[in-house]
C-alpha positions as CSV (number, residue, x, y, z in Angstrom):
1,L,-9.4,21.1,38.7
2,S,-6.6,22.7,40.6
3,P,-5.7,26.3,39.7
4,L,-2.3,25.2,38.3
5,I,-3.8,22.4,36.0
6,Y,-6.6,24.7,34.9
7,K,-4.1,27.4,34.0
8,K,-2.0,24.9,31.9
9,V,-5.1,23.5,30.2
10,K,-6.4,27.0,29.4
11,R,-2.9,28.0,28.0
12,F,-2.8,24.8,25.9
13,I,-6.3,25.4,24.4
14,N,-5.6,29.1,23.8
15,K,-2.3,28.3,22.1
16,S,-3.5,25.5,19.8
17,G,-7.2,25.8,19.6
18,Y,-9.5,22.8,19.8
19,S,-7.7,21.0,17.0
20,A,-5.1,19.6,19.4
21,I,-7.9,18.1,21.5
22,R,-9.6,16.6,18.5
23,L,-6.3,15.1,17.2
24,S,-5.4,13.8,20.6
25,N,-8.8,12.0,20.9
26,F,-8.4,10.6,17.3
27,A,-4.9,9.3,18.3
28,I,-6.1,7.7,21.5
29,A,-9.2,6.1,19.8
30,N,-7.0,4.5,17.2
31,G,-4.1,3.4,19.4
32,F,-1.7,6.0,18.2
33,T,0.3,8.5,20.2
34,Y,-0.2,12.3,20.2
35,Q,2.2,15.1,21.1
36,Y,1.4,18.7,20.8
37,G,5.1,19.4,20.0
38,I,6.2,21.3,23.1
39,N,7.8,19.2,25.8
40,S,7.4,19.8,29.5
41,N,10.4,22.2,29.5
42,G,8.6,24.4,27.0
43,E,11.1,23.4,24.2
44,A,9.8,22.7,20.7
45,K,10.0,19.2,19.3
46,K,12.1,18.7,16.2
47,I,11.6,15.8,13.9
48,Q,14.8,14.7,12.2
49,F,14.4,12.9,8.9
50,G,16.6,14.4,6.2
51,G,15.9,14.9,2.6
52,V,14.5,17.9,0.9
53,I,11.0,17.9,2.6
54,G,12.8,17.2,5.9
55,S,14.9,20.4,5.5
56,E,18.0,18.3,4.7
57,N,19.4,17.2,8.1
58,Q,18.3,20.1,10.2
59,G,14.9,18.6,11.1
60,I,11.6,20.4,11.3
61,I,10.0,22.0,14.4
62,A,6.7,20.1,14.6
63,S,3.3,20.4,16.2
64,N,0.3,18.1,16.4
65,I,2.4,14.9,16.1
66,I,0.6,11.7,15.6
67,S,2.6,8.5,15.4
68,G,2.1,4.8,15.5
69,H,1.7,1.7,13.4
70,Y,-1.1,1.0,10.9
71,K,-1.2,-2.5,9.5
72,D,2.5,-3.0,10.4
73,I,3.5,0.3,8.8
74,K,5.2,2.8,11.1
75,F,4.3,6.4,10.5
76,T,4.6,9.9,11.8
77,L,2.1,12.6,10.8
78,F,2.7,16.3,11.8
79,N,2.3,19.9,11.0
80,P,5.5,22.0,10.5
81,Y,5.3,24.4,13.5
82,L,3.7,27.7,12.6
83,K,3.1,26.7,9.0
84,G,-0.4,25.2,9.3
85,L,-0.9,25.2,5.5
86,Y,0.2,21.6,5.1
87,T,0.9,18.3,6.9
88,I,3.8,16.0,6.5
89,M,3.6,12.2,6.7
90,K,6.7,10.1,7.2
91,I,6.3,6.4,6.5
92,E,9.1,3.9,7.3
93,L,9.8,1.5,4.4
94,A,11.0,-2.1,4.7
95,N,13.9,-1.5,2.2
96,E,16.4,1.2,1.2
97,Y,15.8,3.1,-2.0
98,P,17.6,5.8,-3.9
99,H,16.8,9.4,-3.1
100,I,13.9,10.4,-5.4
101,V,11.8,13.5,-5.2
102,L,8.5,13.9,-7.0
103,D,7.6,17.6,-7.1
104,S,3.9,17.9,-7.7
105,S,2.9,20.4,-10.4
106,S,-0.5,21.0,-8.8
107,N,0.7,22.5,-5.5
108,N,3.6,24.8,-6.5
109,P,1.7,28.1,-6.4
110,F,0.5,27.3,-2.9
111,I,3.2,25.4,-1.0
112,S,6.6,25.4,-2.4
113,N,8.7,24.3,-5.3
114,I,11.1,21.7,-3.9
115,G,12.8,21.3,-7.2
116,H,15.0,24.3,-6.5
117,F,17.2,22.0,-4.3
118,F,18.4,20.2,-7.5
119,D,20.1,21.3,-10.6
120,N,18.8,20.3,-14.1
121,S,21.2,17.3,-14.3
122,A,19.2,15.6,-11.5
123,R,15.9,16.0,-13.4
124,I,14.6,12.8,-15.0
125,N,11.9,12.8,-17.7
126,L,9.7,9.7,-17.6
127,E,7.3,8.2,-20.1
128,G,3.7,9.0,-20.8
129,D,2.1,12.1,-19.3
130,F,3.8,11.6,-15.9
131,N,5.9,14.7,-16.4
132,S,2.7,16.8,-16.6
133,Y,1.9,15.8,-13.0
134,F,5.4,15.6,-11.4
135,K,8.9,16.8,-11.9
136,V,11.1,13.9,-10.9
137,Y,14.6,14.5,-9.4
138,S,17.2,12.0,-8.4
139,K,20.9,12.0,-8.0
140,A,20.9,8.2,-8.4
141,P,21.4,6.6,-11.8
142,A,18.3,6.8,-13.9
143,S,18.1,3.0,-14.1
144,D,17.8,2.8,-10.2
145,T,15.1,5.5,-10.3
146,L,13.2,3.7,-13.1
147,R,13.2,0.5,-11.0
148,V,11.3,2.3,-8.3
149,L,9.0,4.3,-10.6
150,S,7.7,1.5,-12.7
151,P,4.7,2.2,-15.0
152,D,2.3,0.7,-12.3
153,M,3.8,2.9,-9.6
154,M,3.6,6.0,-11.8
155,G,-0.1,5.3,-12.4
156,L,-0.7,4.9,-8.7
157,M,1.2,8.2,-8.0
158,I,-1.0,10.0,-10.6
159,D,-4.2,8.5,-9.3
160,M,-3.5,8.9,-5.5
161,G,-0.7,11.4,-5.0
162,K,-0.8,14.0,-7.8
163,K,-1.6,16.8,-5.3
164,Y,1.4,16.0,-3.0
165,D,5.1,16.4,-3.1
166,I,6.6,12.9,-2.5
167,E,10.1,12.0,-1.5
168,I,11.9,8.7,-0.9
169,V,15.0,9.0,1.3
170,G,16.7,5.7,2.2
171,N,14.0,3.7,4.0
172,S,11.6,6.6,4.5
173,L,8.7,7.9,2.3
174,H,7.8,11.6,2.9
175,I,4.5,13.0,1.7
């Protein structure tokens, strides 16, 4: 290696550890793209996607960004920069949906309570024991929210997503 390339590789590994190399290899092996999150000018990459999890419209400085298509579903997976406690996945949906936030009860002591972005009038209580797993917020009419959160969907959310905050914004799903 030339001294300049060696210096860049060493700085990259020292900055990010070996996780960046593992993630890059995973992305390449599966036909996805990987970005560390710093462009060639040394500027941080921001991912714009709105909503509460997306920091409204400000975007999030991201690192370890993996993106691509999996079975015709376009996704982006990344770590909020310098907050390695969690990962965010953005999935593009085929249709537009009302803005709905499912604030998981299981992760609030560790990550955040995203419900503070809403007042109590936006809180929706749903049937069964769903409220013991998630607090549901939506500024859309309750009937629109209930069309999306059908009993089958609520069961799926409890079985597969009870540990995660979930947000639907337009045609995006954020986990």
